[in-house]
C-alpha positions in Angstrom: 143.9 -6.8 163.7 147.2 -7.2 162.0 145.6 -9.3 159.3 142.9 -6.6 158.7 145.5 -4.0 158.1 147.5 -6.4 155.8 144.4 -7.0 153.8 143.6 -3.2 153.6 147.0 -2.4 152.2 146.9 -5.1 149.5 143.3 -3.9 148.6 144.5 -0.3 148.1 147.7 -1.4 146.1 145.4 -3.3 143.7 143.1 -0.3 143.2 146.3 1.8 142.7 147.4 -0.7 139.9 143.9 -0.4 138.3 143.9 3.4 138.2 147.4 3.4 136.5 146.2 1.0 134.0 143.3 2.9 133.1 145.4 6.1 132.5 147.8 4.3 130.3 145.1 2.8 128.2 143.7 6.4 127.7 147.1 7.6 126.5 147.4 4.7 124.0 143.8 5.4 122.7 144.7 9.2 122.1 147.9 8.5 120.2 151.0 9.2 122.8 154.4 10.4 121.7 156.0 7.0 122.1 155.1 4.0 120.1 153.2 1.5 122.3 153.7 -2.2 121.4 150.5 -4.2 122.0 148.4 -6.6 120.2 150.8 -9.4 120.9 154.1 -7.4 119.7 152.8 -5.6 116.6 155.0 -2.4 116.1 154.6 0.6 113.8 157.5 3.1 112.6 157.3 6.2 110.4 159.9 6.9 107.9 161.1 10.4 106.7 158.1 12.1 104.7 158.8 13.2 101.2 158.3 17.2 101.3 156.9 19.3 98.4 155.8 22.8 98.3 152.0 22.1 98.9 152.4 18.3 99.2 153.6 15.6 101.6 154.1 11.9 101.0 153.9 10.1 104.4 155.4 6.7 104.8 154.9 4.2 107.6 155.8 0.3 108.3 153.9 -2.5 110.4 155.8 -5.4 111.7 154.9 -8.5 113.6 151.3 -8.2 112.5 149.1 -11.5 112.3 146.1 -11.5 109.9 144.0 -13.0 112.9 144.1 -9.6 114.7 141.6 -8.1 112.1 142.8 -4.6 112.8 142.7 -1.4 110.7 145.5 1.2 110.0 145.2 5.0 109.7 147.2 8.1 108.8 145.9 11.2 110.3 147.2 14.7 109.5 146.7 17.6 111.9 146.8 21.4 111.6 147.2 22.2 115.2 144.4 20.2 117.0 142.3 20.0 113.8 142.3 16.9 111.7 142.6 18.2 108.0 143.1 14.9 106.3 143.2 11.1 106.9 143.5 7.8 105.3 142.4 4.3 106.5 143.7 0.8 105.4 141.5 -2.1 106.2 143.7 -4.7 104.3 146.3 -4.5 107.1 149.6 -6.7 106.8 153.3 -6.3 107.5 154.9 -3.8 105.2 154.9 -0.3 103.9 151.9 2.2 103.7 151.9 5.5 102.1 149.6 8.6 102.0 149.9 11.5 99.7 148.5 14.8 101.2 147.9 17.8 98.8 146.4 21.3 98.8 148.7 22.2 101.9 150.0 25.5 102.5 153.5 26.1 101.6 156.1 26.8 104.6 153.6 25.6 107.1 154.3 23.0 110.0 151.9 20.2 110.4 151.6 16.9 112.6 150.7 13.4 111.6 150.7 10.0 113.0 150.0 6.6 112.0 148.2 3.8 114.0 147.0 0.2 114.1 143.8 0.1 115.6 141.7 -2.9 116.9 138.7 -1.8 119.0 140.1 0.3 122.0 143.6 -1.2 121.5 145.9 1.3 119.5 149.5 0.9 118.5 150.7 4.3 117.1 153.9 6.3 115.9 152.7 9.2 118.1 152.3 12.6 116.5 155.3 13.6 114.3 156.0 17.2 113.1 156.8 18.1 109.4 156.6 21.2 107.4 155.9 21.7 103.7 158.6 23.4 101.7 158.9 27.3 101.9 160.1 29.4 99.1 161.6 32.7 100.4 161.9 35.8 98.2 162.3 38.6 100.6 161.5 41.1 98.0 161.7 44.7 98.6 159.3 46.7 96.2 160.4 50.0 94.8 159.3 52.1 91.9 161.8 53.3 89.4 161.3 56.0 86.8 159.3 53.8 84.4 159.5 50.5 86.2 158.6 48.4 89.3 161.8 46.9 90.8 161.8 43.8 93.0 165.1 43.0 94.9 165.8 40.0 97.0 166.8 36.5 96.9 165.2 33.2 95.9 165.7 30.5 98.6 164.3 27.1 99.0 163.8 25.8 95.3 163.7 22.1 95.4 165.8 19.9 93.2 164.1 19.1 89.9 161.2 21.8 90.2 160.5 24.9 88.7 159.3 28.1 90.5 157.3 30.9 88.7 157.3 34.6 89.8 154.5 36.6 88.5 154.5 40.3 89.0 151.5 42.2 88.3 151.2 46.1 88.3 147.8 47.5 88.8 146.5 51.0 88.4 143.5 51.0 90.4 141.8 47.6 89.7 143.1 47.3 86.2 146.3 45.2 85.6 148.4 47.3 83.4 151.6 45.1 83.2 152.4 41.6 83.8 155.8 39.8 83.8 156.7 36.4 84.7 160.1 34.5 85.0 160.8 30.9 85.7 163.5 29.7 88.2 165.0 26.1 88.9 167.6 26.9 91.6 168.3 29.5 94.3 169.5 32.6 93.4 171.2 35.4 95.4 170.9 39.1 94.3 167.5 38.5 92.4 166.3 41.5 90.7 163.0 41.5 89.0 161.9 44.4 86.7 158.5 45.3 85.3 159.2 47.9 82.6 156.9 50.2 80.6 155.3 52.2 83.4 154.3 55.9 83.3 156.6 58.1 85.3 155.3 60.1 88.4 152.3 57.7 88.9 150.8 55.8 91.7 150.4 51.8 91.4 149.9 48.9 93.4 151.8 45.5 92.9 151.0 41.9 93.4 153.9 39.4 93.5 152.8 35.6 93.2 155.3 32.9 93.6 153.9 29.7 92.1 154.7 25.9 91.6 152.7 24.8 88.6 149.3 26.0 89.5 149.8 26.0 93.1 150.2 29.4 94.6 152.9 29.4 97.3 152.9 33.1 98.4 151.5 36.3 97.5 152.9 39.8 98.3 150.9 43.0 97.7 152.2 46.6 98.0 151.6 50.0 96.8 154.4 52.0 95.1 155.0 54.9 92.9 157.1 55.8 89.9 159.3 59.0 89.8 160.2 61.6 87.3 163.4 63.7 86.6 164.7 66.9 85.2 167.7 67.4 83.1 169.5 70.6 82.2 172.5 71.6 80.3 174.8 73.5 82.8 178.1 74.5 80.9 180.5 73.4 78.3 184.2 74.3 78.6 187.7 73.4 77.9 189.0 71.0 80.5 192.1 68.8 80.6 192.3 69.0 77.0 188.9 67.7 76.1 185.3 69.0 75.7 184.0 69.0 79.1 180.3 68.9 79.4 178.2 69.4 82.6 174.6 69.2 83.3 172.1 68.6 86.3 170.0 65.6 86.8 167.5 66.0 89.7 164.9 63.6 91.0 163.6 62.0 94.2 165.7 58.8 93.6 169.1 58.2 92.2 169.4 57.2 88.6 169.0 53.5 87.8 169.3 51.4 84.7 165.8 52.7 83.5 167.9 55.6 82.2 171.0 56.1 80.2 172.6 59.5 81.1 174.7 61.6 78.5 175.1 64.5 76.2 174.5 65.2 72.6 177.2 67.1 71.0 178.4 68.3 67.6 180.6 70.6 65.8 178.7 73.7 65.2 179.2 73.2 61.5 177.5 69.8 61.5 173.9 69.0 61.2 173.7 65.8 63.3 174.4 65.4 67.0 176.4 62.5 68.4 175.8 60.8 72.0 178.3 60.4 74.6 177.5 58.6 77.9 177.8 60.6 81.2 178.6 59.9 84.7 177.2 61.3 88.0 180.0 63.4 89.5 177.9 64.1 92.6 174.3 63.8 93.6 172.9 66.1 90.9 175.9 66.8 88.6 176.0 65.1 85.2 179.5 65.0 83.6 181.4 63.8 80.3 184.6 64.7 78.8 185.3 64.1 75.0 188.8 63.5 74.0 190.2 62.9 70.4 187.8 65.4 68.9 188.7 68.0 66.4 190.1 71.0 68.0 190.2 74.6 67.2 186.5 74.5 66.2 183.2 75.4 67.9 181.0 72.8 69.5 177.3 72.7 70.6 176.3 70.6 73.6 173.1 69.7 75.4 172.3 67.2 78.1 169.8 64.3 77.7 168.5 61.1 79.3 167.4 58.2 77.3 164.6 56.2 78.9 166.0 52.8 77.9 163.2 50.1 77.8 160.8 52.7 76.2 163.3 53.8 73.4 162.3 57.4 74.2 164.4 60.3 75.6 164.2 63.7 77.4 166.4 66.3 75.9 167.3 69.5 77.8 166.1 72.5 76.0 169.4 74.6 76.6 172.2 74.4 74.1 175.7 75.6 75.4 178.4 76.4 72.9 182.2 76.4 73.2 183.8 78.5 70.6 187.3 77.0 70.5 188.0 73.5 71.7 191.6 73.0 72.9 193.8 70.1 72.5 195.5 68.4 75.4 198.8 66.6 76.4 199.5 65.1 79.7 202.6 65.2 81.9 203.2 63.1 85.1 206.8 62.6 86.3 205.6 59.4 87.9 203.8 58.0 84.9 204.4 54.3 83.9 202.3 53.9 80.8 203.1 54.1 77.1 204.4 57.7 77.5 202.4 59.1 74.4 200.7 61.9 76.4 197.3 60.9 75.6 195.9 60.4 79.2 197.1 60.5 82.8 198.0 56.9 82.6 200.0 57.3 79.5 201.4 60.7 80.4 204.8 62.1 79.3 207.3 62.2 82.2 209.5 64.9 80.6 207.9 68.2 80.2 209.9 69.2 77.0 208.6 66.0 75.2 205.2 67.3 76.1 205.8 70.6 74.8 207.1 69.4 71.4 204.1 67.2 71.1 201.8 70.2 71.9 203.5 72.3 69.3 203.2 69.7 66.7 199.5 69.2 67.6 198.9 72.9 67.3 200.7 73.2 64.0 198.6 70.3 62.6 195.3 71.9 63.4 195.6 75.4 62.2 197.4 76.8 65.2 194.7 75.7 67.6 195.3 76.2 71.4 196.9 73.1 73.2 196.9 72.6 76.7 200.0 70.8 78.6 198.6 69.4 81.6 200.8 68.6 84.6 199.9 66.3 87.4 201.3 67.1 91.0 205.0 66.4 91.5 208.4 68.1 91.1 209.9 68.9 87.6 213.4 69.9 87.2 214.0 70.0 83.5 214.0 73.3 81.3 210.8 73.8 79.5 210.5 75.9 76.3 207.2 76.8 74.5 206.4 79.7 72.1 202.8 80.0 70.9 199.1 78.8 71.3 200.3 76.7 74.5 198.8 76.8 77.8 200.7 75.0 80.6 198.3 74.1 83.6 199.6 72.4 86.7 198.4 70.8 90.0 196.0 68.4 88.8 195.3 65.2 90.9 194.7 62.8 88.0 190.9 62.8 88.1 189.8 63.3 84.3 186.6 65.3 85.8 188.6 67.7 87.9 187.9 71.2 86.9 190.3 74.0 86.8 188.6 75.8 89.7 188.6 72.5 91.7 192.3 72.1 91.8 194.1 72.0 95.3 196.9 74.4 94.8 198.3 73.5 98.2 198.3 69.7 98.4 198.5 68.8 94.7 200.9 71.4 93.6 203.2 71.0 90.5 206.5 72.5 91.1 209.4 73.7 89.0 212.7 73.8 90.8 216.4 73.4 90.6 217.8 76.4 88.9 215.9 75.9 85.6 214.5 78.2 82.9 210.8 78.1 81.9 210.8 79.7 78.5 207.5 81.2 77.5 208.2 83.4 74.5 205.1 84.6 72.6 206.3 85.1 68.8 203.6 86.4 66.6 200.7 85.5 69.0 199.6 86.3 72.4 198.1 83.1 73.2 200.1 81.6 76.0 199.2 80.8 79.7 201.0 79.5 82.6 198.7 78.5 85.4 198.9 76.6 88.7 202.6 76.1 89.6 205.2 76.7 92.4 208.6 78.2 91.2 211.5 77.2 93.5 214.7 78.4 92.1 213.1 78.5 88.8 212.7 81.3 86.4 209.9 82.2 84.0 211.7 83.9 81.3 211.3 85.7 78.1 207.7 86.6 79.0 205.9 88.8 76.5 202.7 90.5 75.7 199.5 88.4 75.7 201.1 85.8 78.1 198.8 85.1 81.2 200.4 83.9 84.6 197.9 82.8 86.9 197.5 81.0 90.2 201.4 80.6 90.7 203.7 81.1 93.7 207.2 82.3 93.3 210.1 82.2 95.7 213.3 84.4 95.9 215.7 83.3 93.4 219.4 84.3 94.0 220.8 86.7 91.4 217.7 86.3 89.3 214.2 87.7 88.8 211.2 85.3 89.2 209.4 86.6 85.9 211.5 88.4 83.2 210.4 89.8 79.9 211.1 92.4 77.2 209.9 93.8 74.0 213.0 95.0 72.5 213.9 92.8 69.6 211.0 93.7 67.2 209.9 90.0 67.4 208.3 89.3 70.8 204.7 90.3 71.0 204.1 93.8 72.6 200.6 94.5 71.4 198.9 92.8 74.3 199.6 93.2 78.1 201.3 90.8 80.1 198.7 89.6 82.7 199.8 88.4 86.2 196.8 87.3 88.2 196.3 85.6 91.6 200.0 84.9 92.2 202.1 85.3 95.4 205.6 86.3 95.6 207.8 85.3 98.7 211.0 87.3 98.7 213.0 84.9 100.9 216.6 85.2 99.5 219.2 87.8 100.6 220.5 88.2 97.2 218.2 88.6 94.2 216.8 91.1 91.9 213.1 92.3 91.8 210.7 89.5 91.6 209.1 90.8 88.5 211.3 92.7 85.8 209.6 93.7 82.5 210.9 95.9 79.7 208.5 97.6 77.2 205.5 95.5 77.8 202.3 96.7 79.2 201.7 94.7 82.5 198.7 94.0 84.6 199.2 92.9 87.9 196.0 91.8 89.7 195.1 90.1 93.0 198.8 89.5 93.8 200.8 89.6 97.1 204.4 90.6 97.6 205.8 89.3 100.9 209.3 90.3 101.6 210.9 88.1 104.4 214.5 89.3 104.4 216.4 92.4 104.0 217.8 92.4 100.5 221.3 93.3 100.0 220.4 94.5 96.4 217.5 96.8 97.8 215.4 96.1 94.5 211.9 96.8 94.3 209.1 94.3 94.0 208.2 95.3 90.5 211.0 96.6 88.0 209.2 98.2 85.1 211.2 99.8 82.2 209.7 101.9 79.3 211.1 102.0 75.9 210.7 104.8 73.4 209.4 102.3 70.7 206.3 100.8 72.2 203.8 102.4 74.5 203.5 100.6 77.8 201.9 100.9 81.1 201.8 99.2 84.5 198.5 98.6 86.2 198.2 97.5 89.9 194.9 96.2 90.8 194.2 94.9 94.4 198.0 94.2 95.0 199.4 93.9 98.6 203.1 94.8 99.6 204.0 93.2 102.8 207.4 93.8 104.2 209.0 92.2 107.4 212.2 94.2 107.1 212.8 97.8 106.6 214.9 98.4 103.5 216.6 101.7 103.6 216.1 104.0 100.5 213.8 101.4 98.9 210.5 101.4 97.3 207.8 99.0 96.0 207.8 99.8 92.4 210.5 101.1 90.1 209.6 102.8 86.6 212.4 104.0 84.6 213.3 104.5 80.9 215.0 101.5 79.2 217.3 103.9 77.4 217.9 107.6 77.7 214.8 109.5 76.8 212.5 111.7 78.8 209.4 110.4 80.5 206.0 112.2 80.6 203.7 112.3 83.7 203.5 109.1 85.9 199.9 108.8 85.1 200.9 107.7 81.5 202.9 104.7 82.8 201.3 103.7 86.3 197.6 103.1 87.3 197.0 102.0 90.9 193.4 100.8 91.6 191.2 98.6 93.5 192.6 98.4 97.1 196.3 98.2 96.1 198.1 98.7 99.4 201.2 98.4 101.6 201.4 96.9 105.1 204.1 95.5 107.6 207.3 97.5 107.6 206.4 100.6 105.5 209.0 101.8 103.0 210.2 105.3 102.8 208.7 105.8 99.4 206.1 104.1 97.3 207.5 104.6 93.8 210.8 105.5 92.2 209.8 107.1 89.0 212.5 108.1 86.7 214.9 108.5 89.5 212.3 110.5 91.6 211.0 109.0 94.8 207.3 109.6 95.3 205.2 108.9 98.3 201.5 108.5 98.9 200.9 106.6 95.7 200.0 103.4 97.5 197.6 103.4 100.4 198.1 101.5 103.7 196.0 98.2 104.0 193.1 98.0 106.5 194.2 95.0 108.3 
């Protein structure tokens, strides 16, 4: 019994060995993943393939082969499980074998093996993975105004090869534009442009990447082109230059299909000159012309050049500026050449700027020149006489308009007990705009001067604004205009904030805030009338706000400058447009030629 069991175990073991041998033989025949040495020690190995865009060059080696084996060798290339190409060799011997495979798909993974075959015996490399070279473009397709624009990057260009990109634009089934470019290396930030299309049209694109005649990839997309509108908005004096503003509107931002700008000319000239423009915001087109002839009239119209088409769209509106001002720049912190020609090269001393401005005006037939102050503190006396505008509180941006200035955070300040002398000889063309005055006095003001957007603080033993027309030289034919100004009377010892003699004065949209009790008990406005010149005070939308009651005081004082009788108060004072009083109400509104008057100024509705 024992011998029978032993025999049975041996028999089962033998059958198991046969089964295993059969399975292994099937694996070899089918080409396993690992080379199998057989046929008396024959071995096969695969070398790294040479990879092309649509080609593969496969290389393998045979060793330990004997001619008596009379075997064949074969390369087989697979796409998944499908055999797509093969090559057999009947003259088998030790050495290297190659197989060039073409007409493959770029950037695709394949498999291949190399085997030596004799009957059912196979020695194989097993299946090897390999991919053809892929050229990536990652193009985004966008329509411009007159172009197709492809943006991406070229990646995967093989050494010593050239890639061609062909972009076709189709309208329906018809190819209307074709552009091709050749590249021999990778390129980041690739932009490909097909110009010459119609604006506001629907198209399709076909982008083909090729190597020689081999097509590596094709990308097809629909797109449309866009149109725009351009208009002339305004032309004005701004920062000593010809400020031109227009509108540019479209569904997309302007690109280099277009050149944005303005045509301008002196009104006396026949031909226009082009000036490039910038986009100030999403729709606003701006340019500023400096170094132009001043004191003359200009005409301006916005325009857009369609660059590649050598055509243009010109706004129908023409705007005219009657009188171009000159400009001189001042910045106490500037470090440039100091010639006053720009913010970078600004004067640092106000009087140097005033001298240059006077000279510029005189050399240009008394043209108006603006002295432009950047934010900062200025502590030197400044004197100017005619045809000069001083404007403060700029931030240094050349496109900043007067109305865009921030008169709080970017303020220009005169301070330190200085006098600003603005005397209007022979002409009323003077302006002071956009400053704070702290212990600084605006002196010798006269008719024709405009004071705007300024804030004045109490100045001990002095007025904030002082002027008189008593010498026969100072201008009195035009009124002094004070508009959009604030007066903070915060000093215990001081005169009236405004003291004017013999000059008609208009005070409009101004606030007077008295913060302390004045020992001098002076009025907010001290207006004196002379017997030589007719003069009148106009208060329009003026607010008087006193924190402290001032005994026997009043808001406005009107008196003769010398001994002569005054007529009715209506000849010298006009109160209009919501002029009012608030806070601690004074006993009297007006002291007119020594007579206190009530109920001339109404109470504010606040």
